[in-house]
Short mmCIF file of the C-alpha atoms (twelve columns), coordinates in Angstrom:
data_MODEL
# 
_entry.id   MODEL 
# 
loop_
_atom_site.group_PDB 
_atom_site.id 
_atom_site.type_symbol 
_atom_site.label_atom_id 
_atom_site.label_alt_id 
_atom_site.label_comp_id 
_atom_site.label_asym_id 
_atom_site.label_seq_id 
_atom_site.Cartn_x 
_atom_site.Cartn_y 
_atom_site.Cartn_z 
_atom_site.pdbx_PDB_model_num 
ATOM 1   C CA . MET A 1   4.421   3.105   24.003  1 
ATOM 2   C CA . THR A 2   4.406   6.668   22.689  1 
ATOM 3   C CA . GLU A 3   5.183   8.190   19.292  1 
ATOM 4   C CA . ALA A 4   8.533   9.355   20.630  1 
ATOM 5   C CA . GLU A 5   9.426   5.788   21.615  1 
ATOM 6   C CA . LEU A 6   8.193   3.968   18.503  1 
ATOM 7   C CA . TYR A 7   8.387   6.473   15.658  1 
ATOM 8   C CA . MET A 8   11.017  8.540   13.945  1 
ATOM 9   C CA . VAL A 9   10.179  11.673  11.967  1 
ATOM 10  C CA . TYR A 10  11.302  11.816  8.353   1 
ATOM 11  C CA . LYS A 11  10.412  14.836  6.239   1 
ATOM 12  C CA . GLY A 12  7.674   15.709  8.696   1 
ATOM 13  C CA . VAL A 13  6.087   12.241  8.639   1 
ATOM 14  C CA . TYR A 14  5.996   9.597   11.371  1 
ATOM 15  C CA . LEU A 15  7.721   6.315   10.441  1 
ATOM 16  C CA . PRO A 16  7.927   3.191   12.622  1 
ATOM 17  C CA . SER A 17  11.561  3.128   13.721  1 
ATOM 18  C CA . THR A 18  11.536  -0.670  14.026  1 
ATOM 19  C CA . VAL A 19  11.274  -1.040  10.258  1 
ATOM 20  C CA . HIS A 20  13.080  2.140   9.208   1 
ATOM 21  C CA . SER A 21  16.512  3.438   10.101  1 
ATOM 22  C CA . PRO A 22  18.862  6.199   8.980   1 
ATOM 23  C CA . GLN A 23  20.644  3.530   6.932   1 
ATOM 24  C CA . SER A 24  17.484  2.378   5.149   1 
ATOM 25  C CA . LEU A 25  16.421  5.944   4.428   1 
ATOM 26  C CA . LYS A 26  19.873  6.724   3.021   1 
ATOM 27  C CA . TYR A 27  19.565  3.651   0.793   1 
ATOM 28  C CA . TYR A 28  16.152  4.903   -0.308  1 
ATOM 29  C CA . GLU A 29  17.405  8.394   -1.082  1 
ATOM 30  C CA . ASP A 30  20.294  7.011   -3.131  1 
ATOM 31  C CA . PHE A 31  18.249  4.373   -4.939  1 
ATOM 32  C CA . THR A 32  18.700  4.423   -8.725  1 
ATOM 33  C CA . PHE A 33  15.549  3.630   -10.640 1 
ATOM 34  C CA . ARG A 34  15.425  2.047   -14.064 1 
ATOM 35  C CA . PRO A 35  12.883  3.220   -16.662 1 
ATOM 36  C CA . ASP A 36  11.184  -0.184  -16.693 1 
ATOM 37  C CA . ASP A 37  10.922  -0.519  -12.908 1 
ATOM 38  C CA . ILE A 38  7.373   -1.032  -11.644 1 
ATOM 39  C CA . LEU A 39  6.558   0.817   -8.421  1 
ATOM 40  C CA . ILE A 40  3.441   0.111   -6.368  1 
ATOM 41  C CA . ALA A 41  2.654   3.222   -4.333  1 
ATOM 42  C CA . THR A 42  0.024   3.226   -1.612  1 
ATOM 43  C CA . TYR A 43  -1.017  4.768   1.633   1 
ATOM 44  C CA . PRO A 44  -0.927  1.845   4.107   1 
ATOM 45  C CA . LYS A 45  -3.955  -0.459  4.228   1 
ATOM 46  C CA . SER A 46  -5.046  0.461   0.703   1 
ATOM 47  C CA . GLY A 47  -4.317  -2.722  -1.242  1 
ATOM 48  C CA . THR A 48  -0.539  -3.021  -1.354  1 
ATOM 49  C CA . THR A 49  -0.477  -6.756  -0.722  1 
ATOM 50  C CA . TRP A 50  -3.063  -7.298  -3.450  1 
ATOM 51  C CA . LEU A 51  -0.891  -5.543  -6.040  1 
ATOM 52  C CA . GLN A 52  2.207   -7.354  -4.789  1 
ATOM 53  C CA . GLU A 53  0.393   -10.526 -5.850  1 
ATOM 54  C CA . ILE A 54  -1.112  -9.258  -9.100  1 
ATOM 55  C CA . VAL A 55  1.886   -7.514  -10.684 1 
ATOM 56  C CA . PRO A 56  4.387   -10.435 -10.542 1 
ATOM 57  C CA . LEU A 57  1.718   -12.762 -11.916 1 
ATOM 58  C CA . ILE A 58  1.053   -10.416 -14.839 1 
ATOM 59  C CA . VAL A 59  4.721   -9.948  -15.680 1 
ATOM 60  C CA . SER A 60  5.389   -13.699 -15.443 1 
ATOM 61  C CA . GLY A 61  2.478   -14.452 -17.759 1 
ATOM 62  C CA . GLY A 62  0.598   -16.161 -14.945 1 
ATOM 63  C CA . ASP A 63  3.468   -18.288 -13.621 1 
ATOM 64  C CA . PRO A 64  2.777   -18.608 -9.877  1 
ATOM 65  C CA . ALA A 65  6.323   -19.635 -8.881  1 
ATOM 66  C CA . SER A 66  7.391   -16.354 -7.297  1 
ATOM 67  C CA . VAL A 67  4.166   -15.730 -5.391  1 
ATOM 68  C CA . GLU A 68  4.237   -19.288 -4.027  1 
ATOM 69  C CA . THR A 69  7.855   -19.304 -2.889  1 
ATOM 70  C CA . VAL A 70  8.930   -15.720 -2.121  1 
ATOM 71  C CA . PRO A 71  7.429   -13.554 0.673   1 
ATOM 72  C CA . ASN A 72  5.740   -10.470 -0.717  1 
ATOM 73  C CA . TRP A 73  8.114   -8.117  1.156   1 
ATOM 74  C CA . THR A 74  11.020  -9.730  -0.713  1 
ATOM 75  C CA . ARG A 75  9.137   -10.250 -3.965  1 
ATOM 76  C CA . VAL A 76  8.021   -6.595  -4.192  1 
ATOM 77  C CA . PRO A 77  10.020  -4.899  -1.428  1 
ATOM 78  C CA . TRP A 78  9.343   -1.550  0.156   1 
ATOM 79  C CA . LEU A 79  12.262  0.617   -0.875  1 
ATOM 80  C CA . GLU A 80  12.380  2.478   2.420   1 
ATOM 81  C CA . VAL A 81  12.599  -0.371  4.952   1 
ATOM 82  C CA . ASN A 82  15.558  -2.011  6.648   1 
ATOM 83  C CA . GLU A 83  15.392  -5.411  4.926   1 
ATOM 84  C CA . THR A 84  15.639  -3.914  1.442   1 
ATOM 85  C CA . CYS A 85  19.178  -2.701  2.040   1 
ATOM 86  C CA . ASN A 86  20.306  -6.337  1.893   1 
ATOM 87  C CA . LEU A 87  18.304  -7.523  -1.120  1 
ATOM 88  C CA . TYR A 88  20.829  -6.405  -3.760  1 
ATOM 89  C CA . LEU A 89  18.170  -4.964  -6.023  1 
ATOM 90  C CA . THR A 90  20.858  -3.775  -8.436  1 
ATOM 91  C CA . ASN A 91  21.425  -7.426  -9.315  1 
ATOM 92  C CA . ARG A 92  17.793  -8.159  -10.081 1 
ATOM 93  C CA . PRO A 93  16.817  -8.472  -13.752 1 
ATOM 94  C CA . SER A 94  14.376  -6.028  -15.279 1 
ATOM 95  C CA . PRO A 95  11.625  -5.330  -14.796 1 
ATOM 96  C CA . ARG A 96  12.104  -4.979  -11.060 1 
ATOM 97  C CA . PHE A 97  9.118   -4.668  -8.740  1 
ATOM 98  C CA . CYS A 98  9.142   -2.447  -5.671  1 
ATOM 99  C CA . SER A 99  6.716   -0.740  -3.308  1 
ATOM 100 C CA . THR A 100 6.523   2.429   -1.273  1 
ATOM 101 C CA . HIS A 101 4.235   3.965   1.333   1 
ATOM 102 C CA . PHE A 102 5.913   7.335   0.895   1 
ATOM 103 C CA . HIS A 103 4.329   10.535  -0.322  1 
ATOM 104 C CA . TYR A 104 5.088   11.794  -3.829  1 
ATOM 105 C CA . SER A 105 7.059   14.676  -2.324  1 
ATOM 106 C CA . MET A 106 9.250   12.160  -0.474  1 
ATOM 107 C CA . MET A 107 10.383  10.259  -3.565  1 
ATOM 108 C CA . PRO A 108 14.159  10.131  -4.188  1 
ATOM 109 C CA . PRO A 109 15.840  12.237  -6.907  1 
ATOM 110 C CA . SER A 110 16.265  9.299   -9.281  1 
ATOM 111 C CA . PHE A 111 12.501  8.779   -9.369  1 
ATOM 112 C CA . PHE A 112 11.924  12.193  -10.929 1 
ATOM 113 C CA . GLU A 113 14.815  11.788  -13.358 1 
ATOM 114 C CA . VAL A 114 14.033  8.290   -14.613 1 
ATOM 115 C CA . LYS A 115 10.213  8.327   -14.321 1 
ATOM 116 C CA . PRO A 116 9.494   4.609   -13.786 1 
ATOM 117 C CA . ARG A 117 6.001   3.194   -14.072 1 
ATOM 118 C CA . VAL A 118 3.827   3.628   -10.999 1 
ATOM 119 C CA . ILE A 119 0.601   1.942   -9.989  1 
ATOM 120 C CA . TYR A 120 -1.011  4.090   -7.328  1 
ATOM 121 C CA . VAL A 121 -3.774  2.373   -5.358  1 
ATOM 122 C CA . MET A 122 -6.343  4.342   -3.386  1 
ATOM 123 C CA . ARG A 123 -9.035  3.213   -0.969  1 
ATOM 124 C CA . ASN A 124 -11.983 4.810   0.786   1 
ATOM 125 C CA . PRO A 125 -10.300 6.521   3.753   1 
ATOM 126 C CA . LYS A 126 -13.013 5.325   6.126   1 
ATOM 127 C CA . ASP A 127 -12.055 1.744   5.292   1 
ATOM 128 C CA . VAL A 128 -8.365  2.656   5.512   1 
ATOM 129 C CA . PHE A 129 -9.017  3.984   9.001   1 
ATOM 130 C CA . THR A 130 -10.948 0.846   9.963   1 
ATOM 131 C CA . SER A 131 -8.229  -1.475  8.685   1 
ATOM 132 C CA . ALA A 132 -5.497  0.595   10.334  1 
ATOM 133 C CA . PHE A 133 -7.321  0.589   13.675  1 
ATOM 134 C CA . HIS A 134 -7.255  -3.212  13.764  1 
ATOM 135 C CA . PHE A 135 -3.727  -3.439  12.326  1 
ATOM 136 C CA . TYR A 136 -2.202  -1.018  14.832  1 
ATOM 137 C CA . GLY A 137 -3.677  -3.063  17.657  1 
ATOM 138 C CA . ALA A 138 -2.013  -6.253  16.403  1 
ATOM 139 C CA . THR A 139 1.501   -4.911  15.797  1 
ATOM 140 C CA . SER A 140 4.330   -4.025  18.156  1 
ATOM 141 C CA . PHE A 141 5.895   -1.422  15.875  1 
ATOM 142 C CA . HIS A 142 2.918   0.961   15.822  1 
ATOM 143 C CA . VAL A 143 1.622   3.119   18.634  1 
ATOM 144 C CA . HIS A 144 -1.424  1.357   20.095  1 
ATOM 145 C CA . PRO A 145 -4.492  3.022   18.596  1 
ATOM 146 C CA . GLY A 146 -6.107  3.583   21.986  1 
ATOM 147 C CA . PRO A 147 -9.788  4.539   22.097  1 
ATOM 148 C CA . GLN A 148 -11.363 4.659   18.647  1 
ATOM 149 C CA . SER A 149 -12.363 8.316   18.995  1 
ATOM 150 C CA . GLU A 150 -8.768  9.248   19.802  1 
ATOM 151 C CA . PHE A 151 -7.364  7.257   16.877  1 
ATOM 152 C CA . LEU A 152 -9.949  8.803   14.560  1 
ATOM 153 C CA . HIS A 153 -8.800  12.320  15.409  1 
ATOM 154 C CA . ASN A 154 -5.139  11.345  15.030  1 
ATOM 155 C CA . PHE A 155 -5.859  9.696   11.678  1 
ATOM 156 C CA . LEU A 156 -7.725  12.708  10.327  1 
ATOM 157 C CA . LYS A 157 -4.931  15.034  11.508  1 
ATOM 158 C CA . GLY A 158 -2.237  12.830  9.948   1 
ATOM 159 C CA . LYS A 159 -0.682  12.079  13.348  1 
ATOM 160 C CA . VAL A 160 -0.200  8.436   12.422  1 
ATOM 161 C CA . ALA A 161 2.476   6.391   10.666  1 
ATOM 162 C CA . TYR A 162 3.108   7.664   7.106   1 
ATOM 163 C CA . GLY A 163 1.258   10.879  7.756   1 
ATOM 164 C CA . SER A 164 -1.971  12.233  6.337   1 
ATOM 165 C CA . TRP A 165 -4.084  10.128  3.983   1 
ATOM 166 C CA . PHE A 166 -5.314  13.365  2.440   1 
ATOM 167 C CA . ASP A 167 -1.812  14.696  1.761   1 
ATOM 168 C CA . HIS A 168 -0.692  11.325  0.429   1 
ATOM 169 C CA . VAL A 169 -3.537  10.958  -2.073  1 
ATOM 170 C CA . LYS A 170 -3.501  14.595  -3.165  1 
ATOM 171 C CA . GLY A 171 0.259   14.551  -3.631  1 
ATOM 172 C CA . TRP A 172 0.175   11.569  -5.973  1 
ATOM 173 C CA . LEU A 173 -2.896  12.829  -7.845  1 
ATOM 174 C CA . ASN A 174 -1.060  16.096  -8.478  1 
ATOM 175 C CA . ALA A 175 2.097   14.338  -9.646  1 
ATOM 176 C CA . GLU A 176 3.851   15.445  -12.804 1 
ATOM 177 C CA . ASP A 177 4.228   13.035  -15.731 1 
ATOM 178 C CA . LYS A 178 0.926   11.302  -15.037 1 
ATOM 179 C CA . GLU A 179 1.295   9.263   -18.223 1 
ATOM 180 C CA . ASN A 180 3.689   7.075   -16.205 1 
ATOM 181 C CA . ILE A 181 1.179   6.602   -13.366 1 
ATOM 182 C CA . MET A 182 -1.887  4.372   -13.269 1 
ATOM 183 C CA . PHE A 183 -4.477  5.318   -10.680 1 
ATOM 184 C CA . ILE A 184 -6.737  2.533   -9.495  1 
ATOM 185 C CA . SER A 185 -8.844  1.966   -6.401  1 
ATOM 186 C CA . TYR A 186 -9.265  -0.922  -4.007  1 
ATOM 187 C CA . GLU A 187 -12.975 -0.736  -4.746  1 
ATOM 188 C CA . GLU A 188 -12.413 -1.237  -8.479  1 
ATOM 189 C CA . LEU A 189 -10.430 -4.381  -7.723  1 
ATOM 190 C CA . ILE A 190 -13.312 -5.686  -5.628  1 
ATOM 191 C CA . VAL A 191 -16.042 -4.855  -8.147  1 
ATOM 192 C CA . ASP A 192 -14.329 -6.364  -11.198 1 
ATOM 193 C CA . LEU A 193 -10.991 -8.040  -10.558 1 
ATOM 194 C CA . LYS A 194 -10.658 -9.443  -14.084 1 
ATOM 195 C CA . ASP A 195 -11.151 -6.014  -15.635 1 
ATOM 196 C CA . SER A 196 -8.686  -4.502  -13.165 1 
ATOM 197 C CA . VAL A 197 -6.058  -7.149  -13.952 1 
ATOM 198 C CA . THR A 198 -6.635  -6.549  -17.670 1 
ATOM 199 C CA . ARG A 199 -6.136  -2.800  -17.312 1 
ATOM 200 C CA . ILE A 200 -3.026  -3.225  -15.171 1 
ATOM 201 C CA . ALA A 201 -1.589  -5.622  -17.760 1 
ATOM 202 C CA . GLN A 202 -2.274  -3.104  -20.522 1 
ATOM 203 C CA . PHE A 203 -0.603  -0.337  -18.520 1 
ATOM 204 C CA . LEU A 204 2.449   -2.553  -18.056 1 
ATOM 205 C CA . GLU A 205 2.382   -3.398  -21.768 1 
ATOM 206 C CA . LYS A 206 1.977   -7.070  -20.907 1 
ATOM 207 C CA . PRO A 207 -1.228  -8.046  -22.743 1 
ATOM 208 C CA . LEU A 208 -2.404  -11.499 -21.719 1 
ATOM 209 C CA . GLU A 209 -4.807  -14.085 -23.116 1 
ATOM 210 C CA . ALA A 210 -8.261  -14.170 -21.546 1 
ATOM 211 C CA . GLU A 211 -7.645  -17.515 -19.862 1 
ATOM 212 C CA . VAL A 212 -4.455  -16.195 -18.220 1 
ATOM 213 C CA . ILE A 213 -6.320  -13.136 -16.945 1 
ATOM 214 C CA . GLU A 214 -8.969  -15.502 -15.583 1 
ATOM 215 C CA . LYS A 215 -6.384  -17.597 -13.721 1 
ATOM 216 C CA . ILE A 216 -4.631  -14.544 -12.262 1 
ATOM 217 C CA . ALA A 217 -7.915  -13.011 -11.127 1 
ATOM 218 C CA . ASP A 218 -9.005  -16.273 -9.519  1 
ATOM 219 C CA . ARG A 219 -5.695  -16.702 -7.748  1 
ATOM 220 C CA . CYS A 220 -5.898  -13.106 -6.477  1 
ATOM 221 C CA . LEU A 221 -9.383  -13.372 -5.038  1 
ATOM 222 C CA . PHE A 222 -9.116  -12.372 -1.401  1 
ATOM 223 C CA . LYS A 223 -10.238 -15.786 -0.124  1 
ATOM 224 C CA . ASN A 224 -7.523  -17.504 -2.173  1 
ATOM 225 C CA . MET A 225 -4.740  -15.010 -1.511  1 
ATOM 226 C CA . LYS A 226 -5.482  -15.239 2.218   1 
ATOM 227 C CA . GLN A 227 -4.352  -18.881 2.104   1 
ATOM 228 C CA . ASN A 228 -0.967  -17.987 0.574   1 
ATOM 229 C CA . LYS A 229 1.634   -18.122 3.348   1 
ATOM 230 C CA . MET A 230 3.935   -15.974 1.209   1 
ATOM 231 C CA . SER A 231 1.363   -13.154 1.299   1 
ATOM 232 C CA . ASN A 232 -0.645  -13.466 4.518   1 
ATOM 233 C CA . TYR A 233 2.278   -12.652 6.864   1 
ATOM 234 C CA . SER A 234 1.714   -15.874 8.817   1 
ATOM 235 C CA . VAL A 235 5.494   -16.435 8.861   1 
ATOM 236 C CA . VAL A 236 6.056   -13.140 10.727  1 
ATOM 237 C CA . PRO A 237 6.846   -13.705 14.453  1 
ATOM 238 C CA . ARG A 238 3.961   -13.040 16.832  1 
ATOM 239 C CA . GLU A 239 5.975   -10.518 18.836  1 
ATOM 240 C CA . PHE A 240 6.104   -8.379  15.701  1 
ATOM 241 C CA . MET A 241 2.564   -8.974  14.448  1 
ATOM 242 C CA . ASP A 242 0.070   -10.891 16.581  1 
ATOM 243 C CA . GLN A 243 -2.548  -12.203 14.188  1 
ATOM 244 C CA . THR A 244 -4.533  -13.748 17.021  1 
ATOM 245 C CA . LYS A 245 -5.604  -10.167 17.721  1 
ATOM 246 C CA . SER A 246 -6.374  -9.295  14.111  1 
ATOM 247 C CA . GLU A 247 -5.505  -11.116 10.904  1 
ATOM 248 C CA . PHE A 248 -3.314  -9.177  8.494   1 
ATOM 249 C CA . LEU A 249 -5.620  -10.094 5.620   1 
ATOM 250 C CA . ARG A 250 -8.752  -9.464  7.661   1 
ATOM 251 C CA . LYS A 251 -11.868 -9.082  5.504   1 
ATOM 252 C CA . GLY A 252 -10.891 -7.692  2.108   1 
ATOM 253 C CA . ILE A 253 -14.179 -5.874  1.596   1 
ATOM 254 C CA . SER A 254 -15.340 -2.330  1.016   1 
ATOM 255 C CA . GLY A 255 -17.707 -0.604  3.401   1 
ATOM 256 C CA . ASP A 256 -16.545 -2.272  6.616   1 
ATOM 257 C CA . TRP A 257 -16.311 1.216   8.105   1 
ATOM 258 C CA . LYS A 258 -20.091 0.997   8.570   1 
ATOM 259 C CA . ASN A 259 -19.446 -1.684  11.191  1 
ATOM 260 C CA . GLN A 260 -16.773 0.427   12.878  1 
ATOM 261 C CA . LEU A 261 -17.761 4.088   12.926  1 
ATOM 262 C CA . SER A 262 -20.683 5.497   14.835  1 
ATOM 263 C CA . ALA A 263 -23.081 7.780   12.987  1 
ATOM 264 C CA . ALA A 264 -21.512 10.808  14.683  1 
ATOM 265 C CA . GLU A 265 -17.984 9.656   13.822  1 
ATOM 266 C CA . ALA A 266 -18.941 9.032   10.188  1 
ATOM 267 C CA . GLU A 267 -20.514 12.476  9.986   1 
ATOM 268 C CA . TYR A 268 -17.391 14.094  11.435  1 
ATOM 269 C CA . PHE A 269 -15.216 12.107  9.029   1 
ATOM 270 C CA . ASP A 270 -17.322 13.310  6.104   1 
ATOM 271 C CA . LYS A 271 -17.008 16.902  7.247   1 
ATOM 272 C CA . VAL A 272 -13.211 16.721  7.422   1 
ATOM 273 C CA . TYR A 273 -13.044 14.828  4.115   1 
ATOM 274 C CA . LYS A 274 -15.186 17.422  2.338   1 
ATOM 275 C CA . ASP A 275 -12.962 20.240  3.558   1 
ATOM 276 C CA . LYS A 276 -9.647  18.504  2.842   1 
ATOM 277 C CA . MET A 277 -10.627 17.289  -0.627  1 
ATOM 278 C CA . LYS A 278 -12.631 20.281  -1.837  1 
ATOM 279 C CA . ASP A 279 -10.037 21.280  -4.422  1 
ATOM 280 C CA . VAL A 280 -9.391  17.776  -5.766  1 
ATOM 281 C CA . ASN A 281 -10.549 17.248  -9.328  1 
ATOM 282 C CA . TYR A 282 -10.819 13.465  -9.343  1 
ATOM 283 C CA . LYS A 283 -13.862 11.208  -9.314  1 
ATOM 284 C CA . PHE A 284 -13.390 8.680   -6.529  1 
ATOM 285 C CA . VAL A 285 -15.413 5.477   -6.661  1 
ATOM 286 C CA . TRP A 286 -16.661 5.979   -3.105  1 
ATOM 287 C CA . ASP A 287 -17.949 9.554   -3.635  1 
# 
């Protein structure tokens, strides 16, 4: 199916119309943040699910109850999707957890007024592309990626769901009030998960004992999280996401793009990346 059949356009960005609606976007625009809300912001396929596991465990002091019994999309819901309209987030005690795949420029008015805490997770865009290529092919709510070369050009032009990776990352990096935003990368989580959990806990002003950090980090290892039915999307119907084609939690590694992109494709990617990011003053782990 085509973009016109599967996507809607919101503020110049493609959104899957199966999971978004005018009603859900109105709810999003009218959402009232609290100062102690914790927002996980990501471009898709950059580590959202990982943070949806880590943050509740930190805030609960390591209590696994919520991550064992509540699906991650209910536990840390995306503010912009249909299901969230019926979750009655106004009734949830503080601190509330929520997620978004939206660009900084797309955030609702309350976000800029209240300035909640944000954890923004970035990932090497080549690995984002690789993960997205497999994910699109397994879902019914995304346009089929088609030939890899075609999907690569669409990805680099931002003609994919949630728009341009480059615009997304640059927008959040250029955000005002950066003292309320923690920037962390998928690669940092892989290299030293315990240190990453420690830093996230410090940012959230939830310092934890070393043994609690150890337990959280162990529980959030990819191989362990992949077994959690509340996080691996195994309860999602196959007609919506067919994990026989590609598992949602597929590999959880960095550098898988080397198994996906040809030398010519990687070179072209690098050329576009260098041009798009030339004015960005941020040291990425993958550079």
